[in-house]
VEXZAFI-386502 format. One record per residue (C-alpha): residue number from 1; residue in three letters; x, y, z. Coordinates in nm, 2 decimals, always signed. Layout:
<volos>
{nr = NUM; rest = ALA; east = X; north = Y; up = Z}
...
</volos>
This chain:
<volos>
{nr = 1; rest = MET; east = -0.82; north = -2.40; up = -4.72}
{nr = 2; rest = THR; east = -0.78; north = -2.71; up = -4.51}
{nr = 3; rest = GLY; east = -0.89; north = -2.77; up = -4.15}
{nr = 4; rest = SER; east = -0.53; north = -2.75; up = -4.03}
{nr = 5; rest = TYR; east = -0.52; north = -2.37; up = -4.05}
{nr = 6; rest = LEU; east = -0.68; north = -2.09; up = -3.86}
{nr = 7; rest = LYS; east = -0.86; north = -1.82; up = -4.07}
{nr = 8; rest = PRO; east = -0.74; north = -1.48; up = -3.96}
{nr = 9; rest = SER; east = -1.01; north = -1.23; up = -3.83}
{nr = 10; rest = THR; east = -1.00; north = -0.90; up = -4.00}
{nr = 11; rest = ILE; east = -1.24; north = -0.60; up = -4.01}
{nr = 12; rest = LEU; east = -1.37; north = -0.71; up = -4.35}
{nr = 13; rest = SER; east = -1.43; north = -1.07; up = -4.24}
{nr = 14; rest = HIS; east = -1.70; north = -0.94; up = -4.00}
{nr = 15; rest = TRP; east = -1.92; north = -0.81; up = -4.31}
{nr = 16; rest = SER; east = -2.12; north = -1.06; up = -4.51}
{nr = 17; rest = PRO; east = -1.95; north = -1.12; up = -4.85}
{nr = 18; rest = ARG; east = -2.28; north = -1.05; up = -5.02}
{nr = 19; rest = ASP; east = -2.32; north = -0.71; up = -4.84}
{nr = 20; rest = ARG; east = -1.96; north = -0.62; up = -4.94}
{nr = 21; rest = LEU; east = -2.04; north = -0.73; up = -5.30}
{nr = 22; rest = MET; east = -2.35; north = -0.51; up = -5.31}
{nr = 23; rest = GLN; east = -2.15; north = -0.22; up = -5.17}
{nr = 24; rest = TYR; east = -1.88; north = -0.25; up = -5.43}
{nr = 25; rest = GLU; east = -2.12; north = -0.28; up = -5.71}
{nr = 26; rest = ALA; east = -2.30; north = +0.04; up = -5.59}
{nr = 27; rest = GLU; east = -1.96; north = +0.22; up = -5.59}
{nr = 28; rest = GLU; east = -1.88; north = +0.10; up = -5.94}
{nr = 29; rest = LYS; east = -2.22; north = +0.21; up = -6.06}
{nr = 30; rest = ARG; east = -2.18; north = +0.55; up = -5.92}
{nr = 31; rest = LYS; east = -1.88; north = +0.60; up = -6.14}
{nr = 32; rest = VAL; east = -2.09; north = +0.56; up = -6.45}
{nr = 33; rest = THR; east = -2.22; north = +0.89; up = -6.58}
{nr = 34; rest = GLY; east = -2.56; north = +0.92; up = -6.73}
{nr = 35; rest = PHE; east = -2.79; north = +0.62; up = -6.78}
{nr = 36; rest = PRO; east = -2.59; north = +0.30; up = -6.75}
{nr = 37; rest = THR; east = -2.60; north = +0.05; up = -7.04}
{nr = 38; rest = ALA; east = -2.62; north = -0.32; up = -6.99}
{nr = 39; rest = LYS; east = -2.25; north = -0.35; up = -7.07}
{nr = 40; rest = GLU; east = -2.15; north = -0.09; up = -6.81}
{nr = 41; rest = LEU; east = -2.36; north = -0.26; up = -6.55}
{nr = 42; rest = ARG; east = -2.20; north = -0.60; up = -6.63}
{nr = 43; rest = GLN; east = -1.85; north = -0.44; up = -6.62}
{nr = 44; rest = ALA; east = -1.94; north = -0.29; up = -6.28}
{nr = 45; rest = LYS; east = -2.04; north = -0.62; up = -6.14}
{nr = 46; rest = GLU; east = -1.72; north = -0.79; up = -6.27}
{nr = 47; rest = VAL; east = -1.50; north = -0.53; up = -6.12}
{nr = 48; rest = ALA; east = -1.68; north = -0.56; up = -5.79}
{nr = 49; rest = GLU; east = -1.65; north = -0.95; up = -5.79}
{nr = 50; rest = ALA; east = -1.28; north = -0.92; up = -5.88}
{nr = 51; rest = ARG; east = -1.22; north = -0.68; up = -5.59}
{nr = 52; rest = LEU; east = -1.41; north = -0.90; up = -5.34}
{nr = 53; rest = LYS; east = -1.21; north = -1.21; up = -5.46}
{nr = 54; rest = ARG; east = -0.88; north = -1.02; up = -5.44}
{nr = 55; rest = GLU; east = -0.96; north = -0.90; up = -5.08}
{nr = 56; rest = GLU; east = -1.05; north = -1.25; up = -4.97}
{nr = 57; rest = GLU; east = -0.72; north = -1.40; up = -5.11}
{nr = 58; rest = GLU; east = -0.54; north = -1.12; up = -4.93}
{nr = 59; rest = GLU; east = -0.71; north = -1.20; up = -4.61}
{nr = 60; rest = GLU; east = -0.62; north = -1.57; up = -4.63}
{nr = 61; rest = GLN; east = -0.26; north = -1.50; up = -4.70}
{nr = 62; rest = MET; east = -0.23; north = -1.23; up = -4.43}
{nr = 63; rest = GLY; east = -0.20; north = -1.44; up = -4.12}
{nr = 64; rest = LEU; east = -0.25; north = -1.81; up = -4.16}
{nr = 65; rest = VAL; east = -0.14; north = -2.01; up = -3.85}
{nr = 66; rest = ARG; east = -0.09; north = -2.38; up = -3.85}
{nr = 67; rest = LEU; east = -0.31; north = -2.54; up = -3.58}
{nr = 68; rest = LYS; east = -0.02; north = -2.78; up = -3.48}
{nr = 69; rest = LYS; east = +0.23; north = -2.50; up = -3.43}
{nr = 70; rest = LEU; east = -0.02; north = -2.30; up = -3.23}
{nr = 71; rest = LYS; east = -0.11; north = -2.60; up = -3.01}
{nr = 72; rest = ARG; east = +0.27; north = -2.66; up = -2.96}
{nr = 73; rest = THR; east = +0.33; north = -2.30; up = -2.87}
{nr = 74; rest = LEU; east = +0.04; north = -2.28; up = -2.63}
{nr = 75; rest = LEU; east = +0.15; north = -2.61; up = -2.46}
{nr = 76; rest = ARG; east = +0.50; north = -2.48; up = -2.42}
{nr = 77; rest = ASN; east = +0.38; north = -2.15; up = -2.27}
{nr = 78; rest = LEU; east = +0.15; north = -2.34; up = -2.03}
{nr = 79; rest = SER; east = +0.44; north = -2.56; up = -1.92}
{nr = 80; rest = ASP; east = +0.66; north = -2.25; up = -1.86}
{nr = 81; rest = LEU; east = +0.40; north = -2.10; up = -1.63}
{nr = 82; rest = ALA; east = +0.37; north = -2.42; up = -1.42}
</volos>
């Protein structure tokens, strides 16, 4: 993402990505019954990482606003008030 866009603020963006990853891994590990094998642990981690990446991409696409457009709109609104 370039500096010409504002990143939207969402509920998930207030949590550390590392904390979310750890939470998602724990959720995936709970789905495994019995003693988890190395393969199952690796798959749980991959699923958690994919979920985190997908959520971050959705957040980026949700509400990007161009800075130039935002400045123009704000200046227009301010001039209307005067």
